[in-house]
C-alpha positions, -999 to +999 in steps of 0.1 A: -180+385-845-149+396-841-157+434-826-177+414-797-141+388-799-119+417-792-142+436-767-148+402-746-113+404-747-109+439-733-133+436-709-114+409-688-084+422-693-097+453-673-110+425-647-071+409-643-061+442-638-088+457-616-086+420-594-044+429-594-051+462-583-077+452-557-053+424-541-020+446-545-044+475-518-054+452-496-016+437-490-008+476-489-036+477-457-023+444-446+012+461-445-002+493-429-024+473-404+010+451-392+027+483-383+000+498-368-003+467-340+039+466-338+030+505-334+005+505-303+013+472-289+058+489-287+036+524-269+015+497-247+046+488-231+066+515-229+035+525-209+037+493-189+082+498-182+067+533-173+048+519-142+070+490-137+101+519-125 
């Protein structure tokens, strides 16, 4: 019985760790996407401004 409880606890800990890692990855992807969108917007504005001159 004890081994089963320890095993279940270990599995829960692993799942929790995987969940934390998954959230961290999603957060990093979101930040990178925001940076990319910002850079893309800036590049488009520069192009538009060059046509306006």
